[in-house]
N, C-alpha and C positions, 0 to 999 in steps of 0.2 A: 107466584114465581118461586121456584126452589133455588136457593143460593148454592153456588159451588163451595165445597169444603176442602178441596185438595187440588193440586196440579202436579203434573209429571213432566220432567225434562229427561231426555235420554239421548245417548249417542246413536248414530245410524246403525242399523242392524248388522252390518258387516264390518264394524269398526275393528274387530280383532285381526282381520286380515291385513290391516295397515301397520301393525306393530313391528318394530325392528326385530331382526333375527338374532341380534347380539347387542351387548351393552354398548352404549354410545358414551365416549369418554371426553371429547372436547366440546367446547361451546359450538364450534362450527358444525360438528357432527349432529349435535342435539338440535340445533336450529335448522339444519338442512332437513332433518326428519319432520320438524314442525311445519316448515314451509311446504314440504311435499304433502303433508296432511291437509294443509289449507287448500292446496291446489286440487287434491282429490275431492275434498268436500264441495268445492266450487264447481269443478267440472262435472261431477256426478249429480249436481243440483240437489245436494243434501243440506244446503244452507249457504251462508255467506262465505267470503274468501278469507276466512281467518281460522287459525288453529292455535292451540297452546298445549303445554305439557308441564307437569311438575316432576322434577328429578330430585333425588337425594344425592347431593354432591359429595357426601361422605363415602358413598358406595357406588355412585353412578346408576343406581336403580331407578327405573321409570316407575313413578308412583301413580300417575294418572295422565289422561289426555283429555282435551276438550276441543270441540269444533263448534262453529257458530250454528245455532239451531233456531234462530229467531223466527224465520218464516215457517218451517215445517212444524214447529211446536207452538206457534202462535203466541210467543212470549218475548218481550223485549229484554227480559233478564238473561236470556239464553245466549249470551256472548261466549266466545271460546274460553276466555280467561275465567269467567264465572263457572263454566262447566268443569274446567280443570281443577279449580280451587275446591268446588263443592265435592267433586269425586275424590280428591285427595283427602278431604276431611272424612268422607265415608270410608275410604280405604284404611286410613290410620285411626279411625274411630275417635276423632277429637275435633272440636271446633277451634282449638288453639294449636295451629300448626307450628307456632314458635317453640313448642315442646320438642320439635325436631329441628335443631338450629341450622341445618345445612340444606334446607329445601329451597330450590330455585324454580321460578316460573319462567319458562321460555315461551314467548308469544310472537307470532308472525307480524304483529303490528303494535305500535305504541298504544298502551291502554287509553281508551276514551275516558271521559269524566266518570261514567258509571263504574268502569272497571278499576279506575284509580281508587275509588272509594272501597271497592271490594278488596283490593290489594292492601289498602291501609288497615283493614280489620283482620286480614287473613292470618298473619303470623309468618308469611313467606319472608325469607331473609335476603333473597336476591332476585332481581328482575333482569331478564335478558330479552331485548327486543330486536326486531329486524327492520321492518318499514317504519318510517316516522309518521306522525300525524299529517304532516304536509304531503307525504306520499299518498296516504289514504284519501285525503281530500282531492288531490290532483288526479289520481288515476281511477278512483271508484266513486268520487263525489259524496262521500259520507262526511257528515258534520260531527266531529269528535267531541264537541262541547268545550266549555271553558275550564282548562286546567289552571291550577295556580302557577304563577311565574316561578321558574326554577324548581319545577316539581320534583326533578331528580334529587336535588339537594334537600328538599323538604323531606323526602323519604329517608335519605341517608342521615339526616340530623336528628332523627327520633332517638329515644332512649336506646341503650345498647340491646335490650331484649326485643325491641320492636323496629330497629333500623332496617332499611331495605337498600342494599347497594344496587346500583343500576349500571348495566352495560348495554350500550346502544349500537345499532347498525350491523349486527352479525347477520351475514347472508342477506343483506338488504337488497341487493340487485335481484336475487331470486324471488324475494317477497314482492318487490315492485312488479315483477313479471306476472305473478298471480293476480295482483290487483288490476294490472293493465288488461289482462284477458277478461277478467270479470266485468270491468267497465265497458270494454269494447263489445262484449257479447250481450249487452243490455241486461245485465244482472239486476235484480230488484234492489232498489235503494229503500231499505226498511227503516231509515232514520225518521226524525220528526217531519211532519207534513210541511210542505211548502204551500204557498198560495195556489199554485197550479194544481196541487193534489186535492184541493177543496172543491174544485169545480167539476 
C-alpha cells in the first residue's frame, strides 16, 4: 500500500462570485456577509452551514474567507474557521498572524473545540461570532465538544501579544435561520459517530 503524502483543502470553485462589491465597515455588515456565505455554502450543497472571514480592522480589508468543506473534501479539519485562518496565513505569508495586530475572525457560529484550538494558535486578535454553541446543537444537532468554562475570558486574559477579544451574537437571528434550514433539510451531520451510525 502506498501512503498518502499530501492533502488539499480548497474553497468551492465559484467562491469569488460571493465576495462583497465594496468594503464592509461595521461588525453587522461583516457578519451579514459571513452568514450569507454560510447560507450559500449550505443551500448549494458545497459543505456545512458555516462560514468565516478574516478582516484587517485597521483598514476594513477582507483578508480571507472560509466555508465548511468537511464532506466534499473528506477532511474533519476543513471547518470554516480553519479554512479562513489558513488562507489568511497564506495571503499574508506568515503563520504568525499576530504580526498584524488588528486581524479579526468573523464566524457564523461559535467555534467548536477544534476551532478554539486553532484560534488559540493563530494570532488573531479579535473573534466575532453569530450563532451560539447552543444554537448549533439545537438547530443542526452538531456536538461542538467540551470548551473550557468561560472560554471567552480565557482568550481575553492571555498575554497582550496573544489576547483575543470576543464579541458574541452579531446577526445571531440570521445565523440561526441558516442552521434551521440545514437541520430541516436533512443536512449531513458530519460530527462524531453515534451508536446509530455504527449499525
